[in-house]
FIVOLO-859443 format. One record per residue (C-alpha): x, y, z; residue in three letters. Coordinates in steps of 0.5 Angstrom, whole numbers, padded with zeros to 4 digits, always signed. Example, Ala and Ser with C-alpha at 12.3 -4.5 7.8 and 13.67 -1.06 7.14 Angstrom:
2
+0025-0009+0016Ala+0027-0002+0014Ser
***
This chain:
741
+0007+0076+0002Met+0015+0075+0003Pro+0016+0068+0000Thr+0023+0065+0001His+0025+0059-0004Val+0030+0055-0001Met+0035+0055-0008Asn+0042+0056-0005Glu+0046+0057+0001Ala+0045+0063+0005Leu+0050+0067+0008Gly+0051+0070+0015Glu+0044+0072+0018Thr+0042+0075+0024Arg+0041+0069+0027Leu+0049+0068+0027Asp+0050+0075+0029Lys+0046+0074+0035Gly+0045+0081+0038Ala+0039+0078+0043Gln+0043+0072+0044Gly+0037+0067+0044Leu+0038+0062+0039Ile+0041+0056+0041Gly+0040+0058+0049Lys+0037+0052+0053Pro+0031+0057+0055Leu+0025+0054+0059Asp+0019+0052+0055Arg+0015+0058+0053Tyr+0009+0054+0056Glu+0012+0050+0061Gly+0009+0053+0067Arg+0002+0052+0064Leu+0003+0045+0063Lys+0006+0043+0070Val+0000+0047+0073Thr-0005+0043+0069Gly-0007+0050+0066Lys-0006+0048+0059Ala-0012+0045+0056Pro-0012+0039+0052Tyr-0018+0037+0047Ala-0022+0033+0052Tyr-0022+0039+0057Glu-0025+0044+0053Thr-0033+0045+0053Arg-0036+0043+0060His-0043+0044+0062Gly-0050+0041+0062Glu-0051+0043+0054Gly-0045+0038+0053Val-0046+0031+0050Ala-0042+0025+0051Tyr-0040+0020+0046Gly-0037+0013+0047Val-0035+0008+0041Val-0038+0001+0040Val-0032-0003+0036Thr-0032-0010+0032Ala-0031-0016+0036Pro-0028-0020+0030Val-0023-0018+0025Ala-0026-0020+0018Lys-0033-0021+0016Gly-0039-0017+0015Lys-0044-0014+0020Val-0051-0018+0020Val-0054-0013+0025Ser-0053-0008+0030Ile-0059-0008+0036Asp-0059-0001+0039Thr-0066-0002+0043Leu-0063-0003+0050Lys-0058+0003+0049Ala-0064+0007+0047Phe-0068+0005+0053Ser-0062+0006+0058Ser-0063+0013+0062Pro-0059+0019+0059Gly-0058+0016+0052Val-0060+0021+0047Ile-0057+0018+0040His-0054+0012+0037Val-0050+0013+0030Leu-0050+0006+0027Thr-0049+0003+0020Gly-0050+0007+0013Asp-0049+0013+0017Asn-0042+0012+0018Leu-0037+0014+0013Pro-0034+0009+0009Thr-0027+0006+0011Asn-0021+0009+0008Ser-0014+0005+0011Ala-0010+0012+0010Gln-0010+0017+0015Pro-0008+0022+0011Ser-0013+0021+0005Gly-0020+0024+0005Asp-0023+0020+0010Lys-0021+0016+0016Pro-0022+0009+0018Ala-0029+0008+0021Ile-0034+0003+0018Gly-0039+0001+0014Gly-0042-0006+0013Gly-0035-0009+0012Gln-0031-0011+0018Ile-0023-0010+0016His-0020-0010+0022Phe-0021-0012+0030Tyr-0024-0006+0033Gly-0026-0002+0027Gln-0031+0003+0030Val-0039+0001+0028Leu-0043+0005+0032Ala-0043+0011+0037Leu-0047+0012+0043Val-0049+0019+0046Val-0051+0021+0052Ala-0052+0027+0057Asp-0046+0024+0061Ser-0040+0020+0060Phe-0042+0014+0065Glu-0049+0014+0061Ala-0046+0014+0054Ala-0041+0008+0057Arg-0046+0004+0060His-0051+0005+0053Gly-0045+0003+0049Ala-0044-0004+0053Ser-0052-0005+0051Leu-0051-0005+0044Val-0051-0012+0041Thr-0047-0013+0034Val-0048-0020+0030Glu-0043-0021+0025Cys-0041-0026+0020Glu-0034-0028+0021Thr-0030-0029+0015Arg-0023-0032+0015Glu-0017-0027+0015Gly-0010-0026+0014Arg-0006-0024+0020Tyr+0001-0026+0020Asp+0006-0023+0015Leu+0011-0029+0015Asp+0005-0033+0012Ala+0003-0027+0007Glu+0010-0026+0005Arg+0010-0030-0001Pro+0004-0026-0004Asn+0007-0019-0002Ala+0007-0014-0008Lys+0011-0008-0010Val+0008-0002-0007Pro+0007+0005-0011Pro+0013+0010-0009Pro+0012+0013-0002Gly+0017+0017+0002Asn+0022+0013-0003Met+0022+0009-0009Pro+0020+0002-0007Pro+0026-0001-0011Asp+0033+0003-0012Thr+0039-0001-0015Ala+0046+0001-0017Arg+0051-0003-0021Gly+0051-0011-0021Asp+0049-0013-0013Phe+0048-0020-0014Glu+0054-0021-0018Arg+0058-0017-0013Ala+0056-0020-0007Phe+0057-0027-0010Ala+0064-0025-0012Glu+0066-0022-0005Ala+0071-0024-0001Glu+0067-0024+0006Val+0060-0024+0006Lys+0054-0023+0011Leu+0047-0025+0009Asp+0042-0025+0015Glu+0035-0024+0016Thr+0032-0019+0022Tyr+0025-0018+0024Arg+0021-0013+0028Thr+0014-0013+0031Pro+0008-0008+0030Ser+0009-0002+0035Gln+0004+0003+0038Ser+0005+0010+0038His+0002+0010+0046Ser+0002+0018+0046Ala+0000+0020+0053Met-0006+0024+0051Glu-0011+0019+0048Pro-0015+0021+0041His-0020+0026+0043Ala-0025+0031+0040Ala-0030+0036+0042Val-0035+0038+0036Ala-0040+0044+0036Glu-0044+0047+0030Trp-0046+0055+0030Gln-0050+0055+0024Gly-0046+0052+0018Gly-0039+0053+0022Gln-0036+0047+0025Leu-0031+0048+0031Thr-0027+0042+0033Val-0022+0042+0039His-0018+0036+0038Thr-0011+0033+0038Ser-0008+0033+0031Cys-0001+0034+0028Gln-0002+0037+0021Leu-0008+0042+0022Val-0008+0044+0015Gly-0009+0037+0012Asp-0013+0035+0018Asn-0018+0041+0017Thr-0019+0039+0009Arg-0019+0031+0011Gln-0025+0033+0016Leu-0029+0037+0011Ala-0028+0032+0006Ala-0031+0026+0011Ala-0037+0031+0012Leu-0038+0033+0005Gly-0037+0040+0007Ile-0032+0046+0005Lys-0026+0047+0009Pro-0027+0054+0010Asp-0033+0051+0014Lys-0029+0048+0019Val-0024+0050+0024Arg-0020+0046+0028Ile-0017+0048+0035Leu-0011+0044+0038Thr-0006+0049+0042Pro-0004+0043+0046Tyr-0002+0036+0044Ile+0000+0030+0049Gly+0004+0027+0044Gly+0003+0024+0037Gly+0009+0021+0034Phe+0006+0020+0028Gly-0001+0017+0031Gly-0004+0024+0030Lys-0002+0026+0023Leu-0009+0024+0020Gly-0016+0026+0023Ile-0019+0020+0027Gly-0025+0017+0027Pro-0027+0021+0034Glu-0027+0028+0031Ala-0031+0025+0025Val-0036+0022+0029Leu-0037+0028+0034Ala-0038+0033+0029Ala-0043+0028+0025Met-0047+0027+0032Val-0046+0034+0034Ala-0050+0037+0028Lys-0056+0032+0029Glu-0057+0033+0036Ile-0055+0041+0036Gly-0051+0040+0042Arg-0043+0040+0043Pro-0041+0033+0043Val-0035+0030+0046Lys-0031+0023+0044Val-0025+0020+0047Ala-0022+0013+0045Leu-0021+0009+0051Thr-0013+0007+0052Arg-0015+0000+0049Gln-0019+0003+0043Gln-0013+0008+0042Val-0009+0001+0041Tyr-0015-0002+0036Gln-0018+0003+0032Val-0012+0008+0030Thr-0006+0006+0027Ser+0001+0002+0028Arg+0008+0001+0026Arg+0008-0005+0021Thr+0012-0011+0023Asp+0018-0012+0018Thr+0022-0018+0016Ile+0029-0015+0013Gln+0034-0019+0009Arg+0041-0015+0010Val+0047-0018+0005Arg+0054-0014+0005Ile+0060-0016+0001Gly+0066-0014+0003Ala+0074-0014+0001Thr+0078-0017+0007Arg+0081-0010+0009Asp+0073-0008+0010Gly+0071-0004+0004Arg+0064-0006+0002Ile+0063-0008-0005Thr+0056-0010-0005Ala+0050-0008+0000Ile+0043-0010+0000Gly+0037-0009+0004His+0031-0013+0002Glu+0025-0012+0006Ser+0017-0014+0007Trp+0012-0010+0011Cys+0004-0010+0012Ser-0002-0006+0011Asn-0009-0007+0010Met-0012-0008+0004Ala-0013-0002-0001Gly-0007+0002+0003Asp-0001+0003-0001Asp+0003+0006+0005Tyr+0009+0002+0006Phe+0015+0003+0011Glu+0021+0006+0008Pro+0026+0001+0011Ile+0032+0003+0007Gly+0031+0010+0008Leu+0038+0011+0011Ser+0041+0005+0007Thr+0041+0008+0001Val+0046+0013+0003Phe+0049+0012+0010Leu+0055+0007+0007Tyr+0059+0007+0001Ala+0059+0001-0004Gly+0058+0001-0011Glu+0054-0004-0012Asn+0047-0003-0008Arg+0040-0006-0008Leu+0034-0004-0004Ile+0027-0007-0004Thr+0021-0006-0001His+0015-0011-0001Arg+0008-0010+0002Leu+0003-0015+0004Ala-0004-0015+0006Glu-0007-0017+0013Leu-0013-0016+0016Asp-0010-0012+0022Val-0011-0005+0024Leu-0008+0000+0019Met+0000+0001+0019Ala+0002+0008+0018Ser+0008+0013+0020Ala+0011+0012+0027Met+0017+0016+0030Arg+0022+0016+0025Ala+0018+0012+0019Pro+0024+0008+0016Gly+0030+0009+0020Glu+0027+0007+0027Ala+0026+0000+0024Val+0031-0001+0018Gly+0037+0002+0022Met+0036-0004+0027Leu+0037-0009+0022Ala+0043-0005+0018Leu+0047-0003+0024Glu+0046-0010+0027Asn+0049-0013+0020Ala+0055-0007+0020Met+0056-0010+0027Asp+0056-0017+0025Glu+0060-0016+0019Met+0066-0012+0023Ala+0066-0018+0027Glu+0067-0023+0021Lys+0073-0018+0018Leu+0076-0017+0025Gly+0075-0010+0025Leu+0073-0005+0031Asp+0066-0003+0029Pro+0067+0004+0029Ile+0073+0003+0024Glu+0069-0001+0019Phe+0064+0004+0019Arg+0070+0010+0018Lys+0073+0005+0012Arg+0066+0006+0008Asn+0065+0013+0009Glu+0062+0016+0003Pro+0065+0023+0000Asp+0058+0023-0004Arg+0051+0020-0004Asn+0053+0013-0006Pro+0046+0013-0009Glu+0046+0018-0014Asp+0053+0022-0013Asp+0050+0028-0010Lys+0054+0032-0006Pro+0052+0032+0002Phe+0050+0039+0005Ser+0054+0037+0011Ser+0056+0031+0014Arg+0059+0030+0021His+0058+0022+0022Leu+0065+0021+0023Ile+0066+0026+0028Glu+0060+0024+0032Cys+0063+0017+0032Met+0070+0019+0035Glu+0067+0024+0040Glu+0062+0019+0042Gly+0068+0014+0043Ala+0072+0019+0047Arg+0067+0020+0052Arg+0064+0013+0053Phe+0071+0010+0054Gly+0070+0006+0047Trp+0078+0004+0047Ser+0077+0000+0054Glu+0072-0004+0050Arg+0073-0012+0050Glu+0072-0014+0043Ala+0071-0021+0045Arg+0064-0023+0048Pro+0063-0025+0055Arg+0070-0022+0057Ala+0067-0018+0063Arg+0063-0021+0068Gln+0060-0018+0075Glu+0057-0024+0079Gly+0052-0027+0075Asp+0052-0020+0070Trp+0055-0020+0064Leu+0057-0013+0062Ile+0058-0011+0054Gly+0059-0005+0050Ile+0056-0003+0043Gly+0055+0002+0039Met+0051+0004+0032Ala+0051+0010+0027Ala+0045+0014+0027Ala+0042+0018+0021Ser+0035+0021+0019Arg+0034+0024+0012Lys+0033+0032+0013Asn+0026+0034+0010Leu+0023+0041+0009Leu+0016+0043+0008Ala+0012+0049+0006Gln+0010+0053+0012Ser+0007+0060+0013Ser+0007+0065+0019Ala+0005+0072+0021Glu+0009+0076+0026Val+0006+0083+0028Arg+0009+0088+0032Leu+0004+0092+0037Glu+0005+0099+0038Pro+0007+0097+0045Asp+0013+0094+0042Gly+0011+0087+0044Arg+0011+0082+0038Ala+0006+0076+0036Ile+0007+0070+0032Val+0001+0067+0029Leu+0001+0060+0025Thr-0003+0054+0026Asp+0004+0050+0027Met+0003+0045+0033Thr+0007+0043+0039Asp+0007+0036+0040Ile+0012+0036+0046Gly+0017+0038+0042Thr+0018+0046+0044Gly+0015+0049+0038Ser+0012+0055+0042Tyr+0019+0056+0045Thr+0023+0056+0039Ile+0018+0060+0035Leu+0019+0065+0040Ala+0026+0065+0040Gln+0027+0066+0033Thr+0022+0072+0033Ala+0026+0075+0039Gly+0032+0074+0036Glu+0030+0077+0029Met+0027+0083+0033Leu+0031+0084+0038Gly+0026+0083+0044Leu+0026+0079+0050Pro+0022+0072+0051Met+0017+0076+0056Asp+0015+0081+0050Arg+0013+0075+0045Ile+0007+0072+0045Thr+0006+0065+0041Val-0001+0063+0038Leu-0001+0056+0035Leu-0006+0050+0033Gly-0011+0054+0030Asp-0013+0053+0023Ser-0016+0060+0022Ala-0008+0062+0023Leu-0003+0062+0017Pro-0002+0054+0015Glu+0005+0052+0017Ser+0008+0045+0016Ser+0005+0042+0022Gly+0009+0037+0026Ser+0012+0031+0023Gly+0018+0028+0019Gly+0023+0032+0024Ser+0021+0038+0019Phe+0017+0043+0024Gly+0022+0047+0027Ala+0026+0049+0021Ala+0020+0050+0017Ser+0016+0053+0021Ala+0022+0057+0024Gly+0024+0059+0017Ser+0017+0062+0016Ser+0017+0066+0022Val+0025+0068+0020Tyr+0022+0071+0013Ile+0016+0075+0016Ala+0021+0078+0021Cys+0026+0080+0015Glu+0020+0084+0012Ala+0018+0087+0019Leu+0026+0089+0019Ile+0026+0092+0012Glu+0020+0097+0015Arg+0023+0099+0021Leu+0030+0100+0017Ala+0026+0105+0013Arg+0023+0108+0019Lys+0030+0109+0022Met+0033+0112+0015Asp+0038+0106+0014Cys+0039+0100+0010Ala+0036+0093+0014Ala+0043+0090+0014Glu+0045+0097+0018Asp+0040+0096+0023Leu+0041+0093+0030Thr+0035+0091+0034Leu+0036+0089+0041Lys+0032+0089+0048Asp+0027+0093+0045Gly+0031+0098+0041Thr+0033+0100+0034Ala+0040+0102+0033Val+0043+0105+0027Ala+0049+0110+0026Gly+0049+0114+0032Asn+0041+0113+0033Arg+0038+0109+0039Gln+0031+0109+0039Val+0026+0105+0043Pro+0021+0101+0038Leu+0015+0104+0042Val+0017+0111+0040Glu+0019+0108+0033Leu+0012+0105+0032Leu+0009+0111+0034Ala+0002+0108+0035Gly+0003+0104+0029Glu+0002+0096+0029Ala+0006+0093+0023Leu+0005+0086+0021Ser+0008+0081+0016Ala+0007+0074+0013Glu+0012+0070+0011Gly+0012+0063+0007Thr+0018+0058+0006Leu+0018+0054+0000Gln+0023+0048-0001Pro+0027+0049-0007Gly+0033+0046-0011Asn+0037+0046-0005Ala+0034+0040-0003Thr+0034+0037-0010Lys+0041+0039-0011Asp+0044+0036-0005His+0043+0030+0000His+0041+0033+0007Gln+0041+0029+0013Ala+0042+0029+0020Ser+0047+0024+0023Tyr+0049+0022+0030Gly+0052+0016+0034Ala+0049+0012+0040His+0054+0008+0045Phe+0051+0003+0050Cys+0053-0001+0056Glu+0049-0007+0058Val+0049-0012+0064Ala+0046-0019+0062Val+0044-0024+0067Asn+0047-0030+0065Ala+0042-0034+0070Val+0035-0030+0068Thr+0037-0027+0061Gly+0035-0020+0064Glu+0038-0014+0060Thr+0039-0008+0064Arg+0042-0002+0060Val+0047+0001+0065Arg+0049+0008+0061Arg+0048+0011+0054Met+0050+0016+0050Leu+0048+0019+0044Ser+0052+0025+0040Val+0048+0028+0035Cys+0049+0033+0029Glu+0043+0037+0026Ala+0045+0043+0024Gly+0044+0049+0028Arg+0042+0048+0035Ile+0036+0052+0036Leu+0035+0051+0043Asn+0040+0046+0047Ala+0034+0044+0052Lys+0029+0042+0048Thr+0034+0039+0043Ala+0037+0035+0049Arg+0030+0033+0051Ser+0028+0030+0044Gln+0034+0026+0043Cys+0033+0023+0050Leu+0026+0021+0048Gly+0029+0018+0042Gly+0034+0014+0046Met+0028+0012+0051Ile+0024+0010+0044Phe+0030+0006+0042Gly+0031+0002+0049Ile+0024+0000+0048Gly+0024-0002+0041Thr+0030-0006+0043Ala+0028-0010+0050Leu+0020-0009+0051Thr+0016-0006+0046Glu+0012-0011+0041Glu+0004-0011+0039Leu+0002-0018+0039Val-0003-0020+0034Ile-0007-0027+0035Asp-0006-0030+0029Asp-0012-0034+0030Arg-0017-0028+0030Asn-0013-0021+0029Gly-0014-0019+0036Leu-0008-0014+0038Leu-0008-0018+0045Val-0004-0013+0049Asn-0008-0007+0047His-0006-0002+0053Asp+0000+0000+0057Leu-0001-0005+0062Ala+0001-0010+0057Glu+0005-0006+0052Tyr+0011-0005+0055His+0014+0002+0054Val+0020+0003+0058Pro+0019+0006+0065Val+0024+0009+0070Asn+0027+0003+0072Ala+0029+0001+0065Asp+0032+0008+0063Val+0039+0010+0067Pro+0041+0017+0067Gln+0042+0018+0059Leu+0048+0023+0056Asp+0047+0027+0050Val+0052+0031+0046Val+0050+0036+0041Leu+0055+0038+0036Leu+0052+0045+0033Asp+0054+0045+0026Lys+0051+0050+0022Val+0048+0048+0015Asp+0046+0054+0011Arg+0043+0049+0005Leu+0038+0046+0010Ala+0034+0052+0011Ser+0034+0059+0013Pro+0035+0057+0020Met+0041+0053+0018Ala+0038+0047+0022Ser+0036+0040+0020Lys+0031+0035+0023Gly+0033+0033+0030Leu+0026+0030+0033Gly+0027+0023+0030Glu+0035+0022+0030Leu+0035+0020+0037Gly+0031+0014+0036Ile+0035+0012+0029Ser+0039+0006+0031Gly+0039+0007+0038Ala+0036+0000+0039Gly+0041-0003+0035Ala+0046+0000+0040Ala+0043-0004+0045Val+0043-0011+0042Thr+0050-0010+0039Asn+0052-0009+0047Ala+0048-0015+0049Ile+0052-0019+0044Tyr+0058-0016+0047Asn+0056-0018+0054Ala+0054-0025+0053Cys+0055-0027+0045Gly+0048-0028+0044Val+0045-0025+0037Arg+0038-0023+0038Val+0035-0022+0030Arg+0028-0022+0032Asp+0026-0016+0036Tyr+0025-0014+0042Pro+0031-0018+0045Ala+0026-0021+0051Thr+0030-0025+0056Leu+0027-0032+0053Asp+0031-0030+0047Lys+0037-0029+0050Val+0036-0035+0055Leu+0035-0039+0048Glu+0041-0036+0045Gly+0045-0038+0052Leu+0043-0045+0052Ala+0045-0046+0045Glu+0052-0044+0047Gly+0052-0037+0045Gly+0058-0033+0047Gly+0062-0039+0050Arg+0069-0038+0048Gln
***
C-alpha cells in the first residue's frame, strides 16, 4: 500500500498541471441534488417498519447528587412499552467524548440532564409517553456552577492540543518596563454546537455483528469508542454515517444514544432507534466552555510589542482534563520577545466541555483581537498598521520558519476592498438618525493540522473510478473535493467518479475535525491515484511523468488510448495512506485571514445590526472555490452569533442550562446576517500537504466576532469585553458616557 510521509515540500504535481481542470473550480456539490430533494438519508431516517423499536431517554432532574430510586412500573404498564433500561445496566460516566465510554450515567449524577434511563416501545409516541411516566428520586448535593467562583481553585491541566503554559523571555519584567501598557480582562460564555441534525442512532444486531447508523465525525475513533463501551471487539461494530447534518465538534465522540440503542437492540432482538430531543442535545451532549481571559500587552511608543501575555481560565466536569486551547494563536500571531501564555481549568458540575468549531481560536482571538484594537488606540495607530509593525518573520514561540504566511496581504487586500481608508478613527464620528455607524477589523489565524488518512481508489473496466474511504461529510464538501481530486489525477469528468464515504468497513480516514479533513483525506486519494497512474503508465510503456490523463483517455508520445481500451476488461485498485512527518514539525503551519465589519448601533435601544462584512482568507491551494466560500460564510455567521447573540445561560443555583433549545439559544437568523463577502487568496503551500492546501473550515470563525465588537466600539465608543455584546451591555456603556467626545 503506497504511503506518503510528509517530510518535505513537494515539487510541481498533477494538481498544478491541471489537465482535467477540476481542482479549484467552484463545482456544485456532488451530493447536492440528493440533499435538496430530501433523498439523502440521515441517521434517524434509516430502518422503518413494524419490527423497529423506538427509544426515548430519561434524564436527571438535578445537576449534582445521587439516584435514590427510579420507578419504572407505570412506564412498563403503558401500552406499547417493551423495555426500560436503567441503573446499573448503563455504562459508567466518562466526561471525555473521545475516551473509551461516552457520558451516560450510573448512580452518581454529575450534571443536569445526565441520561438515567431509556424507555423502548413499538412507536416513538408510546416511548415518549412511557418516558414521561418514569419517576426519578434523587438525593441533591451542593454543586459548583460558576466559573468566576471556582477560578481560585483552577488547576494546571495536562497537555492537550497545546501545552497549558508556554513562556519566553521575562514577561513580567518586560511588561512592567513597557512604555505603553494594556491590561484587560475579557469573558466569553458557554456555547452550544446547535447542529441542524440532532444526535440520533439506529442499531441492529445480526448474530454477534452490530451495525449502527448514526451521526458522527470520526468513524474509526467512534467505532473503537462504541466497541469499548459495549465490551466487544471493534471488528464486530460497523458504523454507517454517509450524511451528517452538521457537527461543529459536537459529534467528535460517540454519543449516549448510540450506546443505548445498541445495548437495547441486543436485549430485545430488534432494531432500535434513539434520537435526542433538541432540549436533550443541549443538556446531554457537550458544550464549548465559558472562559475568563486576561490579556496584557506592553509596547514601545512607536508600537513595537515588547511583552505579550494571555492568561486564561476555562471549565469542565470533574475528571475531564480537556481544556480549551485559548492561546493557540497568541503563541505565534504577533512578534514580541517576552511572552507568557497560560491555561487553568476549573471543575464545574455542568455538562462536559469539549471541542467546538475552532477550539481555542474561536474564543481566544476574541480577546486577543479586541486587545490589539485597544492597544492600537492607546498608541494612536491604525489597527492594521499596529499589526503590521508586529509581523514576525519566524514563529516567535520557537523560531521555526513559517511554511507560508500571508497575513499582511490578507489585511491589505481587505482594507482596499472594504474602504478602510475612509474609516473615521474617532468613535461616534458617523451617525444616520438614531444609528451610530462604525467599522472594525480583526486578524484571523488557524493552526494547520494534518492527520493520518487512507483511501482506496478503483478504476473499473468501464473507465469509471470509485473512491472509498470512511471519511465523513458534515456539510463541508468532502464528497465533492475527493471526487475532484480523483478526477483531476485520473483525467475523468465528475460524472465518471463515484464516492463512497462514512462506512467503517472502508479504509480509515482522518475524519472531519480540526480543519484537517480535506487536506488529509484528499492527500490519501491523491496517493492512491499516483499508484494507479504508475500502473497505467506501464500499460502505455512510458514513464508516469510522461503520461497525460484527460477526458477518459491516456496520452503518451504519439499514442492516445481510451482508458476502457487500456484497461482491457481489468479493474485496477490502489490504497493510499498519508502520514504527517517532519514537515509539520520543522515548519510552523497556519492559515491566515482578515475580517472587516461595518455595524450600526442604535443610540436609543443599544441594538446592533451588522451592515456588511468581508473576510479575506488564505489557506494554501483552494480545492473548490464554492465549498471554500461556503465554509468561510459559515464561520463568519458563527462570528456574528458569538459577538451578538450566542450564550448558554447556566442557572448558578441548580446547574440547569436555562436556554436549552433554538427558541432561546439565539443563533443568527437571516435578519441578523447581511450579504457577506469572501475573498480567497489561492497560495500554494507545498509543505502543508500533497494537496498543498491548508485548513479553512475553522479559519472563518477565528477572530470574526472581534471584528464585530471592534466595529461596535468605533460606532458608539462602548467596549464590550463580556461577550455577547447584547443591547443591555451596550446601553450600560452608553449610559456611562462611552464614546462621548
